[in-house]
C-alpha positions in Angstrom: 30.4 3.7 11.0 33.0 1.9 13.1 32.1 3.9 16.2 28.4 3.3 15.8 29.0 -0.4 15.2 30.6 -0.7 18.6 27.5 0.7 20.4 25.5 -1.9 22.4 22.4 -3.1 20.6 23.6 -2.2 17.1 23.6 -5.2 14.7 24.5 -3.5 11.4 24.9 -0.1 9.9 25.3 1.6 6.5 25.3 4.9 4.8 22.7 5.5 2.1 21.2 8.1 -0.1 17.8 7.0 -1.2 16.2 5.2 1.8 12.9 3.4 1.0 9.8 5.5 1.1 11.6 8.8 1.5 11.3 9.7 -2.1 14.8 11.2 -2.5 16.7 10.2 -5.6 19.2 11.5 -8.1 17.7 11.9 -11.6 20.5 11.3 -14.0 20.6 10.7 -17.8 22.4 7.5 -18.8 23.2 5.4 -21.8 22.7 1.7 -21.4 24.8 -0.9 -23.3 22.8 -2.7 -25.9 20.4 0.2 -26.3 20.6 2.5 -29.4 22.8 5.5 -28.9 20.7 8.7 -28.5 20.7 11.1 -31.4 20.7 14.1 -29.0 21.1 14.8 -25.3 17.4 15.0 -24.6 16.9 11.5 -25.9 19.1 9.9 -23.2 17.4 7.6 -20.7 16.8 9.1 -17.2 16.9 7.0 -14.0 16.9 7.6 -10.3 20.2 7.0 -8.7 20.9 5.7 -5.2 24.2 5.6 -3.3 24.9 3.0 -0.6 27.8 1.5 1.3 28.6 -2.2 1.4 26.3 -4.3 3.5 23.3 -2.0 3.0 21.3 -4.6 1.0 21.8 -7.3 3.6 20.8 -5.0 6.4 17.6 -3.9 4.5 16.8 -7.6 3.7 17.2 -6.9 -0.1 18.7 -10.1 -1.5 21.3 -9.9 -4.3 19.8 -11.9 -7.1 22.9 -12.1 -9.3 26.4 -10.9 -9.1 27.9 -9.3 -6.0 27.4 -6.6 -3.4 29.6 -3.5 -3.2 33.0 -3.8 -1.6 35.2 -1.5 0.3 37.6 -1.4 -2.7 34.8 0.1 -4.9 36.2 3.6 -4.1 36.9 5.2 -7.4 40.5 4.0 -7.7 39.4 1.1 -10.0 36.6 0.9 -12.6 33.3 2.4 -11.4 30.7 -0.2 -10.6 26.9 -0.2 -10.2 24.1 -2.5 -9.0 20.8 -2.4 -10.8 17.4 -3.5 -9.5 15.4 -6.4 -10.8 13.0 -4.0 -12.8 16.0 -2.5 -14.6 17.3 -5.9 -15.6 14.0 -7.2 -16.8 13.4 -4.1 -18.9 16.8 -3.6 -20.6 18.4 -7.1 -20.4 15.3 -9.4 -20.6 17.0 -12.4 -22.2 20.6 -12.0 -21.2 22.7 -11.5 -18.1 23.2 -7.8 -17.1 26.4 -8.6 -15.2 29.3 -7.0 -16.9 27.2 -4.6 -19.0 28.1 -0.9 -19.0 26.4 2.3 -18.2 27.6 5.7 -19.4 26.9 8.9 -17.5 28.7 10.9 -20.1 30.1 10.0 -23.5 30.4 6.4 -24.7 34.1 7.0 -25.5 34.8 6.6 -21.7 35.0 3.2 -20.0 31.7 3.7 -18.3 30.3 2.1 -15.2 30.3 -1.7 -15.0 27.2 -3.5 -13.6 28.3 -6.0 -11.0 25.1 -7.0 -9.3 21.3 -7.2 -9.5 19.3 -6.6 -6.3 15.6 -7.2 -5.6 13.1 -4.3 -6.1 12.5 -1.8 -3.4 10.0 1.1 -3.2 11.8 4.4 -2.7 8.9 6.7 -3.5 5.5 5.1 -2.9 4.2 1.6 -2.2 1.2 2.1 -4.4 3.3 2.8 -7.5 4.8 0.1 -9.7 8.5 -0.5 -9.2 10.7 1.5 -11.6 14.2 0.7 -12.8 16.8 2.0 -10.4 20.6 2.2 -10.2 22.7 1.9 -7.1 26.2 3.3 -7.0 29.0 2.7 -4.5 28.8 5.3 -1.7 32.6 5.7 -1.8 32.5 6.5 -5.6 29.4 8.7 -5.5 29.3 10.5 -2.2 26.2 12.7 -1.8 26.3 15.9 0.3 23.6 14.7 2.6 23.1 11.1 3.7 21.2 8.6 5.9 22.9 6.6 8.5 20.8 3.5 8.6 21.1 1.2 11.6 19.5 -2.2 12.5 19.2 -2.8 16.2 18.7 -5.9 18.3 15.9 -4.2 20.4 13.7 -1.1 20.3 15.5 1.4 17.9 14.5 4.3 20.1 16.7 2.9 22.9 19.9 3.5 20.9 19.0 6.8 19.3 20.5 8.9 22.1 23.7 6.9 22.1 24.1 7.3 18.3 23.6 11.1 18.6 26.3 11.3 21.3 28.7 9.3 19.3 28.2 11.4 16.2 28.6 14.6 18.3 31.9 13.3 19.6 33.2 12.7 16.1 32.0 16.1 14.8 30.3 18.6 17.2 29.0 20.6 14.2 27.4 17.7 12.4 23.7 18.3 11.5 21.5 15.4 12.7 17.8 15.6 11.7 14.8 13.5 10.9 15.8 10.6 13.1 13.0 8.0 12.5 12.5 4.3 12.4 11.5 2.7 9.1 8.1 1.9 10.7 7.6 5.6 11.3 8.7 6.4 7.7 6.2 3.9 6.4 3.4 5.4 8.5 4.3 8.9 7.3 4.1 7.7 3.7 0.6 6.3 4.3 -0.6 9.3 6.4 -2.7 10.9 3.6 -4.1 7.6 2.5 -4.9 6.6 6.1 -6.8 9.9 6.6 -8.7 9.4 3.4 -9.5 5.8 4.3 -10.8 6.8 7.8 -12.9 9.5 6.1 -14.4 7.0 3.7 -15.0 4.5 6.5 -16.9 7.2 8.4 -19.0 8.0 5.4 -19.6 4.2 4.9 -20.8 3.8 8.5 -23.2 6.7 8.2 -24.4 5.4 4.8 -25.0 1.9 6.3 -26.9 3.4 9.3 -29.1 5.5 7.0 -29.7 2.4 4.7 -30.7 0.3 7.7 -33.1 3.1 8.9 -34.5 3.3 5.4 -35.1 -0.4 5.1 -36.8 -0.4 8.5 -39.0 2.5 7.6 -40.1 1.0 4.3 -41.0 -2.3 5.8 -42.7 -0.8 8.8 -44.8 1.4 6.5 -45.6 -1.6 4.3 -46.7 -3.7 7.3 -48.8 -0.9 8.7 -50.6 -0.6 5.3 -51.1 -4.3 5.0 -52.4 -5.1 8.4 -55.8 -6.2 7.0 -54.1 -8.4 4.5 -52.0 -10.0 7.2 -55.1 -10.5 9.4 -57.0 -12.2 6.6 -54.0 -14.4 5.8 -53.9 -15.4 9.5 -57.7 -16.0 9.6 -57.5 -18.4 6.6 -54.8 -20.4 8.3 -51.4 -18.7 7.6 -48.9 -19.4 10.4 -46.4 -17.0 11.9 -43.7 -18.7 9.8 -45.7 -17.9 6.6 -46.1 -14.2 7.6 -42.4 -14.0 8.5 -41.4 -15.4 5.1 -43.8 -12.9 3.4 -42.2 -9.9 5.1 -38.6 -11.2 4.7 -39.2 -11.8 1.0 -40.0 -8.2 0.6 -36.9 -7.2 2.5 -34.8 -9.6 0.4 -36.0 -7.8 -2.7 -34.9 -4.5 -1.3 -31.5 -5.9 -0.1 -30.8 -7.8 -3.3 -31.5 -4.8 -5.5 -29.4 -2.6 -3.3 -26.4 -4.9 -3.3 -26.6 -5.4 -7.1 -26.9 -1.7 -7.8 -24.2 -0.8 -5.2 -21.8 -3.4 -6.5 -22.1 -2.2 -10.1 -21.6 1.4 -9.0 -18.7 0.4 -6.7 -17.0 -1.5 -9.6 -17.1 1.6 -11.8 -16.1 4.1 -9.0 -13.3 1.9 -7.6 -11.1 2.9 -10.4 -11.0 6.4 -8.8 -9.6 4.8 -5.6 -6.6 3.2 -7.3 -4.1 5.7 -5.7 -5.3 4.7 -2.2 -4.9 1.0 -2.7 -1.8 -1.2 -2.0 -1.8 -5.0 -2.2 -5.4 -5.2 -3.4 -7.0 -4.7 -6.8 -9.7 -2.1 -7.2 -12.2 -4.8 -8.2 -11.1 -7.4 -5.6 -13.7 -10.2 -5.5 -13.1 -11.0 -1.8 -13.7 -7.4 -0.8 -16.9 -7.2 -2.9 -18.3 -10.5 -1.5 -17.4 -9.7 2.2 -18.8 -6.1 2.0 -22.0 -7.4 0.3 -22.4 -10.1 3.0 -21.8 -7.5 5.7 -24.4 -5.2 4.2 -26.9 -8.0 3.8 -26.4 -9.0 7.5 -27.0 -5.4 8.7 -30.0 -5.0 6.4 -31.6 -8.3 7.7 -31.2 -7.0 11.3 -33.1 -3.9 10.2 -35.9 -6.2 8.8 -36.2 -8.2 12.0 -38.3 -5.6 14.1 -40.9 -5.0 11.4 -41.1 -8.8 10.8 -41.8 -9.4 14.5 -44.5 -6.8 14.5 -46.1 -8.4 11.5 -46.3 -11.8 13.2 -48.0 -10.2 16.2 -50.8 -8.5 14.4 -54.0 -9.0 16.4 -56.6 -10.5 14.0 -59.7 -9.0 15.6 -58.3 -5.5 16.1 -56.9 -5.4 12.5 -60.3 -6.3 11.0 -62.2 -4.0 13.3 -59.8 -1.2 12.4 -60.5 -1.7 8.7 
């Protein structure tokens, strides 16, 4: 960590086990102070455990809400310490401070691990899932076999990757370095399946919109063709082009309005199936329904325009002679 810190462009660094959106965690059964003691081993609470070095939270922009960060002295020579996330504190210490409370990884007869801080929530597994209670341990007290070296750079992270690799090789030529990625790349990878599904759904939506426009155009064109005599008679008795245009658009509006209402109702029901693909938006988001309905109405009105123009240009003499 000291050698990497001295590299040009490196602002901060930390070791961690459980980097956001990577999904790796340590499922451990724990007793929580203030909670009833479990009657048997299988009744113990289970939580994902993280392990980080001091400065990790500041580097990841995760503010400490209460208490303190880990220190270099949290190395197993004194009492073991832990930092919990906000979700853990709200669930198990809703009306009291969690600072100073104890966690037991084994029997309650031991001193246990003391909570020294509360950090804001982070998503280790999936952005679309609700935040779960998590526990962070000091990296120097709970050292995992594999680890992430997390680095914040002043410029493009790719520009310092080669230098970091060389520095690590100089420290230990046999060290295994793999999966070197930026957090943006990790986030993109976590969204890959959803992005593919979204693009697929967008493609189906575009095709469906095109077919709908063609259908509206066909229905109105057929209606106008079958009503040529009616339109000619209306024109003969004094109807202006504006009146004919309003007549055709009224029929189009009925088709569009019925389609939007039926489609919105079906979308509201089926949107519950898409919950797993959504992040930051509700399945029945009003803004989305209104904007999509407005877009569909605009596309459908464009499809109505050509038949409407034909209707206003019906030749009175030819239409009556044809009939």
